[in-house]
C-alpha positions as CSV (number, residue, x, y, z in Angstrom):
1,M,-22.4,37.3,9.1
2,T,-19.7,39.8,9.4
3,D,-16.5,37.2,8.5
4,T,-18.3,36.0,5.7
5,P,-16.7,37.7,2.4
6,A,-18.6,40.3,0.5
7,W,-18.2,38.7,-2.7
8,L,-20.8,35.6,-1.5
9,H,-23.3,38.1,0.1
10,D,-23.4,39.8,-3.2
11,G,-23.6,36.8,-5.5
12,C,-26.3,35.1,-3.5
13,R,-28.1,38.4,-3.9
14,R,-27.9,38.7,-7.4
15,L,-28.6,34.8,-7.9
16,L,-32.0,35.2,-6.3
17,T,-33.6,37.3,-8.6
18,G,-36.1,35.7,-10.8
19,E,-37.1,32.1,-11.8
20,P,-33.6,30.1,-11.3
21,S,-32.7,29.5,-14.9
22,A,-29.6,27.0,-15.8
23,D,-27.3,29.6,-15.9
24,H,-28.2,30.9,-12.4
25,Q,-27.9,27.1,-11.3
26,A,-24.4,27.1,-12.8
27,A,-23.1,30.3,-11.6
28,A,-24.4,28.9,-8.2
29,T,-22.3,26.0,-8.6
30,A,-19.2,28.0,-9.3
31,L,-19.8,30.1,-6.2
32,G,-20.1,27.0,-4.2
33,A,-16.7,26.0,-5.8
34,R,-15.2,29.5,-5.0
35,A,-16.5,29.2,-1.5
36,G,-14.5,25.8,-1.0
37,A,-11.1,26.9,-2.7
38,E,-11.2,30.0,-0.1
39,S,-11.6,27.6,2.5
40,L,-15.1,28.6,3.6
41,T,-17.8,26.1,5.1
42,V,-21.0,24.8,3.6
43,T,-22.7,26.8,6.7
44,D,-21.3,29.9,5.6
45,I,-22.7,29.2,1.8
46,V,-26.2,28.6,3.3
47,E,-26.5,31.2,5.6
48,A,-25.6,33.7,3.0
49,F,-28.5,32.5,1.0
50,L,-30.9,32.7,3.7
51,H,-29.3,36.2,4.6
52,A,-29.9,37.2,0.9
53,A,-33.3,35.6,0.9
54,E,-34.2,37.1,4.1
55,A,-33.5,40.6,2.4
56,G,-35.4,39.7,-0.5
57,W,-38.5,38.7,1.2
58,D,-38.8,42.0,3.2
59,L,-39.1,43.7,-0.7
60,V,-42.1,41.3,-1.3
61,P,-45.2,43.3,-1.3
62,T,-48.2,41.9,1.1
63,S,-50.4,41.5,-2.2
64,D,-47.6,39.2,-4.3
65,A,-46.3,37.4,-1.3
66,H,-48.0,34.1,-2.1
67,D,-46.5,34.2,-6.1
68,R,-43.4,36.1,-5.5
69,G,-42.7,34.8,-2.0
70,G,-42.9,31.2,-3.7
71,L,-40.6,32.0,-6.6
72,L,-38.2,33.1,-4.2
73,L,-38.4,29.9,-1.9
74,R,-37.8,27.7,-5.0
75,S,-35.0,29.6,-6.0
76,L,-33.6,29.6,-2.5
77,R,-33.9,25.6,-2.7
78,R,-32.3,25.3,-6.2
79,L,-29.7,27.6,-6.2
80,T,-28.5,26.6,-2.5
81,V,-28.3,22.8,-3.7
82,A,-26.4,23.7,-6.6
83,A,-24.1,25.8,-4.5
84,V,-23.4,23.0,-2.3
85,D,-23.2,20.5,-4.7
86,G,-20.4,22.7,-6.7
87,Y,-18.6,23.0,-3.0
88,H,-18.3,19.3,-2.5
89,Q,-17.3,18.5,-6.0
90,A,-14.4,21.2,-5.5
91,E,-13.5,19.8,-2.5
92,H,-13.5,16.0,-4.0
93,D,-11.4,17.4,-7.0
94,E,-8.9,18.9,-4.3
95,V,-8.6,15.5,-2.5
96,S,-7.9,14.1,-5.9
97,R,-5.1,16.3,-6.9
98,S,-3.6,16.0,-3.7
99,E,-3.6,12.6,-3.7
100,H,-2.3,12.7,-7.7
101,D,0.7,14.9,-6.4
102,R,1.4,12.8,-3.2
103,D,1.7,9.9,-5.6
104,T,3.8,11.5,-7.8
105,F,5.9,12.7,-5.6
106,I,6.6,9.1,-4.0
107,D,7.1,7.9,-7.3
108,D,9.9,10.5,-8.2
109,L,11.4,9.8,-4.8
110,L,11.5,5.9,-5.7
111,A,13.2,6.7,-9.3
112,A,16.3,5.1,-9.9
113,H,17.8,8.4,-10.8
114,P,15.9,11.2,-9.1
115,D,16.5,14.6,-9.6
116,P,17.1,16.3,-6.2
117,G,16.5,20.0,-7.5
118,R,12.9,19.2,-8.6
119,L,12.2,17.1,-5.3
120,A,13.5,20.0,-3.0
121,A,10.6,22.0,-2.9
122,R,8.1,19.3,-2.9
123,A,9.8,17.5,-0.3
124,Q,9.5,20.4,2.2
125,R,5.7,20.4,1.7
126,Y,5.6,16.4,2.9
127,G,8.3,17.0,6.0
128,V,10.7,14.7,4.1
129,R,14.5,15.1,4.6
130,L,16.1,14.0,1.3
131,S,19.5,13.8,2.8
132,G,18.3,11.7,5.9
133,Q,17.7,7.8,6.0
134,H,14.9,5.9,5.0
135,T,13.5,2.7,5.1
136,V,11.0,1.5,2.4
137,V,8.4,-1.4,3.1
138,V,6.9,-3.0,0.3
139,A,3.5,-4.9,0.3
140,R,2.5,-7.4,-2.4
141,A,-1.6,-7.4,-1.8
142,P,-3.3,-8.3,-5.0
143,G,-7.0,-7.0,-4.4
144,L,-6.4,-4.2,-2.4
145,G,-8.0,-0.9,-3.7
146,H,-7.4,2.6,-3.5
147,P,-10.0,3.2,-0.7
148,A,-8.4,0.8,1.7
149,A,-4.9,1.9,0.6
150,H,-5.5,5.7,1.5
151,A,-7.3,4.5,4.8
152,I,-4.2,2.6,5.9
153,D,-2.0,5.6,4.8
154,D,-4.0,8.2,6.8
155,A,-3.7,5.3,10.0
156,L,-0.1,4.8,9.4
157,A,0.5,8.9,9.3
158,A,-2.3,9.2,12.5
159,R,-0.1,6.8,14.5
160,F,3.5,7.7,13.6
161,G,3.3,11.1,12.0
162,A,2.6,12.5,8.7
163,A,6.1,13.4,8.2
164,N,7.6,10.1,9.1
165,T,5.5,8.0,6.7
166,L,4.5,8.3,2.8
167,T,2.7,5.4,1.7
168,S,1.2,5.2,-1.8
169,L,-0.2,2.0,-4.0
170,R,1.7,1.3,-7.1
171,E,0.1,-1.5,-9.4
172,Q,-0.2,-4.7,-6.8
173,E,2.3,-3.4,-4.4
174,L,1.7,-1.1,-1.3
175,V,4.8,0.9,-1.1
176,C,5.9,2.8,2.3
177,I,8.6,5.2,2.6
178,V,9.6,5.4,6.2
179,A,11.5,7.9,8.1
180,G,14.8,7.0,9.8
181,G,14.8,4.1,11.9
182,L,11.3,3.9,13.0
183,R,10.1,1.0,14.1
184,G,6.7,-0.8,14.4
185,V,5.6,0.5,11.1
186,P,5.5,-3.1,9.4
187,A,3.8,-4.6,12.0
188,E,1.4,-2.1,11.9
189,L,0.7,-2.2,8.3
190,A,0.3,-6.0,8.6
191,R,-2.2,-5.4,11.3
192,H,-3.9,-3.3,8.8
193,L,-3.6,-5.6,5.7
194,L,-5.0,-8.4,7.8
195,H,-8.2,-6.1,8.0
196,H,-8.9,-5.3,4.8
197,L,-7.8,-8.3,3.0
198,G,-7.7,-11.4,5.6
199,A,-4.9,-13.8,6.2
200,G,-2.7,-15.4,3.3
201,R,-3.4,-12.7,1.0
202,W,-0.6,-10.2,1.4
203,Q,3.0,-10.7,1.9
204,I,5.4,-7.7,3.5
205,A,9.2,-7.1,2.8
206,V,11.2,-4.5,4.5
207,G,14.2,-3.3,2.8
208,R,17.2,-2.1,4.6
209,T,17.8,1.4,6.2
210,H,20.0,3.7,3.7
211,R,20.7,7.5,3.2
212,G,20.0,9.8,0.7
213,L,18.1,9.7,-2.7
214,P,19.8,6.8,-4.0
215,G,19.2,4.8,-0.8
216,L,15.6,5.1,-1.4
217,A,16.0,3.2,-4.8
218,T,18.3,0.7,-3.1
219,S,16.0,0.1,0.1
220,L,13.0,-0.4,-2.6
221,D,14.7,-2.8,-4.7
222,E,16.1,-4.9,-1.6
223,A,12.2,-5.1,-0.6
224,R,10.9,-6.0,-3.9
225,N,14.0,-8.7,-4.2
226,A,13.3,-10.4,-1.0
227,L,9.5,-10.9,-2.1
228,D,10.7,-12.4,-5.3
229,L,13.1,-14.9,-3.3
230,A,10.1,-15.3,-1.2
231,D,8.1,-16.6,-3.9
232,R,10.6,-18.6,-5.4
233,L,11.6,-20.1,-2.2
234,G,8.0,-20.7,-1.1
235,F,8.1,-18.5,2.0
236,T,5.0,-17.5,3.7
237,T,6.2,-15.7,6.6
238,P,3.7,-12.1,6.7
239,V,6.9,-9.8,7.1
240,L,10.4,-10.4,5.6
241,Q,13.1,-8.7,6.3
242,A,15.5,-8.0,3.4
243,A,18.8,-8.3,5.7
244,D,17.6,-11.9,6.5
245,L,17.8,-13.0,2.8
246,L,21.3,-11.7,2.1
247,V,22.8,-15.1,1.8
248,F,20.4,-15.7,-1.2
249,P,22.0,-13.2,-3.8
250,V,25.3,-15.0,-2.6
251,L,24.4,-18.2,-3.8
252,L,22.9,-17.2,-7.1
253,R,26.3,-15.5,-7.9
254,D,27.9,-18.6,-8.0
255,R,25.1,-20.6,-10.2
256,D,27.4,-23.1,-11.4
257,A,28.6,-24.0,-7.6
258,I,25.0,-24.0,-6.7
259,T,23.8,-26.2,-9.0
260,D,26.8,-28.7,-8.7
261,L,25.7,-28.8,-5.2
262,V,22.3,-29.4,-6.0
263,T,22.8,-32.0,-8.4
264,T,25.3,-33.8,-6.1
265,V,23.2,-33.7,-3.0
266,L,20.0,-34.1,-4.2
267,G,20.0,-35.7,-7.6
268,P,19.6,-39.2,-6.2
269,L,16.1,-38.2,-5.3
270,T,15.2,-38.5,-8.6
271,G,15.2,-41.7,-8.7
272,A,12.9,-42.5,-5.7
273,R,9.4,-43.6,-6.5
274,G,6.9,-40.6,-7.1
275,G,10.3,-38.5,-8.1
276,A,12.0,-35.9,-5.9
277,E,9.2,-33.0,-5.2
278,P,7.8,-35.3,-2.2
279,L,11.1,-35.6,-0.4
280,L,12.4,-32.4,-1.1
281,E,9.2,-31.0,0.1
282,T,9.5,-32.8,3.2
283,L,12.9,-31.6,3.9
284,A,11.8,-28.1,3.2
285,V,8.9,-28.2,5.5
286,L,11.0,-29.6,8.5
287,F,13.6,-26.8,7.8
288,E,11.0,-24.4,8.2
289,Q,9.8,-26.2,11.4
290,Q,13.2,-26.0,13.2
291,G,13.5,-30.0,12.8
292,N,10.4,-30.6,14.6
293,H,8.8,-33.7,13.2
294,T,5.5,-33.3,14.7
295,A,5.1,-29.7,13.3
296,A,6.1,-30.9,9.9
297,A,3.9,-33.7,9.6
298,R,1.1,-31.1,10.4
299,V,2.2,-29.1,7.6
300,L,2.2,-32.1,5.1
301,H,-0.7,-33.5,6.1
302,V,1.0,-36.9,6.9
303,S,1.6,-38.8,10.0
304,V,5.0,-38.6,12.1
305,R,5.7,-41.9,10.6
306,A,5.7,-40.7,7.0
307,V,8.0,-38.0,7.8
308,T,10.4,-40.5,9.7
309,Y,10.2,-42.8,6.4
310,R,10.7,-40.2,3.9
311,L,13.9,-38.9,5.9
312,D,15.1,-42.6,5.9
313,R,14.8,-42.7,2.2
314,I,16.5,-39.5,1.7
315,R,19.3,-40.9,3.8
316,A,19.5,-44.1,1.6
317,L,19.4,-42.3,-1.5
318,T,22.0,-39.3,-0.8
319,G,23.8,-40.6,2.4
320,Y,22.4,-37.1,3.7
321,H,20.3,-36.9,6.7
322,P,19.2,-33.5,8.5
323,G,19.4,-35.1,11.7
324,E,23.1,-35.2,11.8
325,P,24.7,-31.6,12.7
326,T,27.5,-31.7,10.2
327,Q,25.0,-32.6,7.2
328,R,22.3,-30.6,8.2
329,F,23.8,-27.2,6.8
330,T,24.8,-28.8,3.5
331,L,21.2,-30.3,3.2
332,H,19.4,-27.0,3.8
333,T,21.6,-25.0,1.4
334,A,21.1,-27.8,-1.1
335,V,17.1,-27.3,-0.6
336,L,17.1,-23.6,-0.8
337,G,19.3,-23.6,-3.8
338,A,17.0,-26.2,-5.3
339,R,14.2,-23.6,-5.0
340,L,16.5,-21.0,-6.2
341,L,17.0,-23.0,-9.5
342,G,13.7,-24.2,-9.9
343,W,15.0,-28.0,-9.4
344,P,13.7,-30.3,-10.3
345,E,11.9,-29.4,-13.5
346,P,8.3,-30.3,-13.3
347,G,8.2,-34.0,-14.7
348,T,11.4,-35.1,-13.3
């Protein structure tokens, strides 16, 4: 008991006098909260109360042992429970404050125009080098709650080191800041999302690695833009690399040119029975399956003969066929451009 502070022993002795009132219980709750704030343990609190009760019991006359002893035991039970509740509530409040501070720090890191001066002191606390290289990984995971997000954050920190990953749930996006060129984080994040949400309910994009505070915002934008593009293009790959999608912003910079390509190459498909969409979907799936007719048929839920028939119709209408090496790139680019433009409009 020598390591337990005197204020805890004195407080327990003062509280264990008389019938425990509401004021006594409030004081016990505050006592437990202070013990938690000073990094004591629940055992320290319980032992201090028991020590005080033992000392009080020795002062109870034998003739009053039943009445005064019973009162002492009632006080011990109620006040110990109140103190332990105060301890756990303070512990919960501290965890909440720490999580809020961490989330706020991540938000400030990823702001469009962060203030290095305000971030410097907090960055040391989290082991972040503001001038270092970082990669931002973004997971869109509707339905992911804060408990699961915190579990994933803890798991990533345990696997890669607390100073190497910072993870925060921002609306429906799980944002992870990764130090340097550390590999393996996206795959590990995918594994945990699969565990918490199941397959097909999330998608991850990895921004490029950049240096310094401005690089964090850039990497975040790249990851988000990659997810936006994947949604527009119908890409279902679980983990996307922003670097692999750099061609699409280039296409969109010259909207007139890509529109001309789409209407020139694919425009004749609108004259097909059933419209252009089924044939366009066939081309998109075929390219995703690297030209494998059997795999494309499986994804489309049709026969291989139906895929072949559709490709023949595409060739008859447009003059282009994905089986021709010199025409494959033009067709593929036109199909991707159509997805970016939302062509054809519904009903056409």
